[in-house]
N, C-alpha and C positions, 0 to 999 in steps of 0.2 A: 639871064645868064643861063648859060648852058651848063648842064651838069653831066658829067660823064661818070658812069658807074664802072669801075674797074674790077669789081668783084665778079668772079665767074659764076653767077647765079644760074644762067641758062645751062651751062655745062653741068652744074651741080644738080639741077632739076632733071636733066637728061640722064645723068648717072643714077639718080634715085629711081626714076621711072624704069630704067633698065634693070636695076636690082630688084624692083618690085615685080617686073615681068618675069625675071629669071626665078625668083622665089615662087611666084605663082605657078610657073611652068614646072618647077621641081616638085612643088606640093601636088600639082595635078598628076604628074607622072607617078609619084609615090602613092597617091590615092588610087590611081588606075592599077598599079601593081598590087596593092592591097586588095582591091576589088576582084581582080583576075585571080589572085591567089585564093580568096574566099570562095569564089564561084568554082574554081578548080577543085578545091578541097571538098566543097559540098557535092559536086558531081562525083568525085572519087568515093565519098562516103556512101552515096546512093548506089553507085556501081557495086561496091563491096557488099552492101546490104542486099542488093538484088542477087548477087552471086551466092551469098550465104543462103538466101531464100531458095535459090535453085538447087543448091546442094541439099538443103533440108527436105525440099520437095522430092528430089530424087531418092533420098533415103526413105522417105515416107512411101513413095511408090514401090520401092523394093520390099518394104515391110508389108504393104497391102497386097502385093503380088504373092508374097510368101503365104500370107493369110488366105488369099483367094485359092492358092494351091491346096492349102490344108482343108479349106471348105469343100473344094471339089473332091479331095480324097475322102473326107467325111461323108459327102453325099454318095460317093461310089460305095463306100463301106456300108452305109445305111441301106442302100439299094440291095447290096449282097445279103445283108442281114434280113431285110424284108423278104427277099426271095427264099432264103433259108427258112424263115418263119412260115411262109406260105407252104413250103414243102412239108414242114413238120405238121402244120395244121391239116394238110391234105392226108398225110400218113396217119395221123390220129383219127381222122374221119374214116379213112379206109379201114383202119384197125378196129374201130368201134362198129363199123357198118355190119360186117358179118356176124358179130356177136348179137347185135340188135335184131338182125334178120332171123337168126336161129332162135332167139328168145321169143320173137313174135310168132314164128312158126310153132313153137312149143305151146303158145297160148291159143292159137286158132285151130290146131289139129284136133279133131274129135277123138274120143277115147276108143272108138272102134276102127280107127285108121292108123296106119304106120307108114312112115317114109322109109323106103329102102335106099334111095340115093337122091342127091340133089346136085345140080350143076349150075354154078353162077358164072356167067360170062358177061362182064360189063354190067349193064342194067337188066339183063335177061336172066331169068331163073327157070330151070326145068326141074320139076319135082316128079320122081318116080315113087310109087308106093302101092300098098295094098289096103283094102278096106273090106269089111264084112259084107256090105251091100252098096247098091248105087245111091240110096238116099244119104248115106254117110259121106260119099264122095261129093254129092250136091251140097250138103251142109258145109263141108270143108271149103268148097269153092265160094260159097256165100260169105263165109267168115274171112276168106282171103280178100274178097272184094270190099268188104266193110273196113278192113284194116287200112290204116293210113300208109302202111309200108308196101302195099302191093296194089298193082293196077293192071288192066288188060288181062284178066284171068281167063284162060282158054283151056278147055278140056281137049287134049289131043286125041286120046283114045282111052277106052276102058275095055277090059277083057276079063271074062269070067274064067278062073282057073280053079277047079274043084269047088270048094265052098267059099272061096275068096274072089275078090274082084281086083285085078291089077289096073292101075291108072297112070297116066302121064298128064301133067298139067304144066302149061307154059304161062308165065306172068312176067310183068315188069316190076323191078324193085326200085323203090324210091324211099330214101331215108328222110323223114321229116326233120326240119331244122329245129 
């Protein structure tokens, strides 16, 4: 006998399969939207973090540029101060130099000789004086040569005037350190 199934099973199965496909498609679209939203949010956060890092780096560059400017100003100021200190040391040296030279001359001049004038030009010194006799002038020249303050001692001339001898001596002045 032949049996006929009048129940719409195939149509019901087709409808269930269609509903499953639609549900699967809707779930896939929802998951896709969630995934895209998550990726977009992640990219936006990275973008904001990078922009914030750029801003902070620019601020740091401005600060470092200001500090570099201050360092350059300090270097320039330091150089000016070193120049001034060098000038002060040079002035102190020049100030003490003539005093030391005069003191050394006082020590080396014999008792029978007198200086009438002296002329110091740079490192050259010209001594004019009178002495009792020529051996006193020779003794004075030897003492000048021995002294660490004088070098290249040269007798320019000596002349007898009455009972005294006039003399002129050239020498180089060097102040020992």
